C-alpha positions as CSV (number, residue, x, y, z in Angstrom):
1,X,3.2,-16.8,-14.6
2,X,3.3,-13.6,-12.5
3,X,0.9,-13.1,-9.6
4,X,-0.4,-9.6,-9.1
5,X,-2.1,-8.2,-6.0
6,X,-3.6,-4.7,-5.5
7,X,-4.1,-3.3,-2.0
8,X,-7.2,-1.4,-3.0
9,X,-9.7,1.1,-1.6
10,X,-12.6,1.3,-4.0
11,X,-13.5,4.8,-2.6
12,X,-10.2,6.2,-3.8
13,X,-10.0,7.5,-7.4
14,X,-6.3,6.7,-7.8
15,X,-6.9,3.2,-6.6
16,X,-9.8,2.7,-9.1
17,X,-7.7,4.2,-11.9
18,X,-4.8,1.9,-11.0
19,X,-7.0,-1.1,-11.1
20,X,-8.5,-0.1,-14.4
21,X,-5.0,0.5,-15.9
22,X,-3.9,-3.0,-14.8
23,X,-7.0,-4.5,-16.4
24,X,-6.4,-2.5,-19.6
25,X,-3.0,-4.2,-19.8
26,X,-4.5,-7.7,-19.4
27,X,-3.7,-8.0,-15.7
28,X,-6.4,-9.4,-13.4
29,X,-4.9,-8.8,-10.0
30,X,-6.1,-10.4,-6.7
31,X,-7.9,-7.4,-5.0
32,X,-7.4,-6.9,-1.3
33,X,-9.6,-4.3,0.2
34,X,-7.2,-3.6,3.0
35,X,-9.7,-1.5,5.0
36,X,-12.0,-4.5,5.3
37,X,-9.1,-7.0,5.6
38,X,-6.2,-5.2,7.3
39,X,-2.7,-6.4,7.0
40,X,-0.9,-7.6,10.1
41,X,2.6,-6.3,11.0
42,X,4.4,-9.2,9.3
43,X,2.5,-8.7,6.1
44,X,3.2,-5.0,6.2
45,X,6.9,-5.6,6.7
46,X,6.9,-8.0,3.7
47,X,5.1,-5.4,1.6
48,X,7.7,-2.7,2.6
49,X,10.5,-5.1,1.6
50,X,8.9,-5.6,-1.8
51,X,8.5,-1.8,-2.2
52,X,12.2,-1.4,-1.3
53,X,11.4,2.0,0.2
54,X,11.5,3.4,3.7
55,X,8.5,2.4,5.8
56,X,7.5,6.1,5.9
57,X,6.8,6.0,2.1
58,X,3.9,3.7,2.8
59,X,2.1,6.2,5.0
60,X,-0.7,8.6,4.4
61,X,0.6,11.4,6.5
62,X,-2.5,13.6,6.2
63,X,-4.8,11.2,8.0
64,X,-5.7,12.2,11.5
65,X,-4.6,8.8,12.8
66,X,-1.1,9.7,11.7
67,X,-0.6,12.4,14.3
68,X,-2.9,10.7,16.8
69,X,-0.5,7.7,16.7
70,X,2.5,10.0,17.3
71,X,3.9,9.2,13.9
72,X,4.5,12.8,13.2
73,X,7.4,12.9,15.6
74,X,11.0,12.5,14.3
75,X,12.7,9.1,14.7
76,X,9.7,6.9,15.2
77,X,10.9,3.3,15.1
78,X,9.7,1.0,12.2
79,X,8.0,-1.4,14.6
80,X,5.9,1.4,16.0
81,X,4.9,2.5,12.5
82,X,4.0,-1.1,11.5
83,X,1.9,-1.5,14.7
84,X,0.1,1.7,14.0
85,X,-0.7,0.8,10.4
86,X,-1.9,-2.6,11.4
87,X,-4.2,-1.0,13.9
88,X,-5.3,1.8,11.6
89,X,-5.2,0.5,8.0
90,X,-6.3,4.0,6.7
91,X,-2.7,5.0,7.2
92,X,-1.5,2.7,4.4
93,X,-0.8,4.5,1.2
94,X,-3.0,3.4,-1.7
95,X,-3.0,1.7,-4.0
96,X,0.0,-0.6,-3.7
97,X,0.4,-3.3,-6.3
98,X,2.7,-6.3,-6.0
99,X,4.0,-8.7,-8.6
100,X,5.8,-11.6,-7.1
101,X,8.7,-10.1,-5.1
102,X,8.3,-6.5,-6.3
103,X,5.8,-3.8,-5.5
104,X,5.0,-0.2,-6.4
105,X,2.8,2.5,-5.1
106,X,0.2,3.5,-7.7
107,X,0.6,7.3,-7.3
108,X,0.5,8.2,-10.1
109,X,-1.3,5.1,-11.4
110,X,1.2,4.8,-14.3
111,X,3.8,3.7,-11.7
112,X,2.3,0.2,-11.9
113,X,3.3,-0.2,-15.6
114,X,6.8,-0.9,-14.3
115,X,5.4,-4.3,-13.1
116,X,3.5,-5.2,-16.2
């Protein structure tokens, strides 16, 4: 049986829509409110591997912490990005849904249907 997890921010409409869409399709994911329970660098690296996307695809580039951490400069190393996201979880794009060894970003929410 597949195991689903949603990295969720209940204040975000896309995150709420994604959770509702999963539930409409009979999926009751484990909900991780990542702002309350931030991921460490190892967990973020594993999440990035499941997404199979560049680390930069996981970033919310419009947050002030993005430029404050120097992530707006070209060629920032992945380990620096992971450290910044671990320290400032607001930088993590939301929502991200995992199913076993795969993951998708729920923007738009319908992206998660590829996992269901």
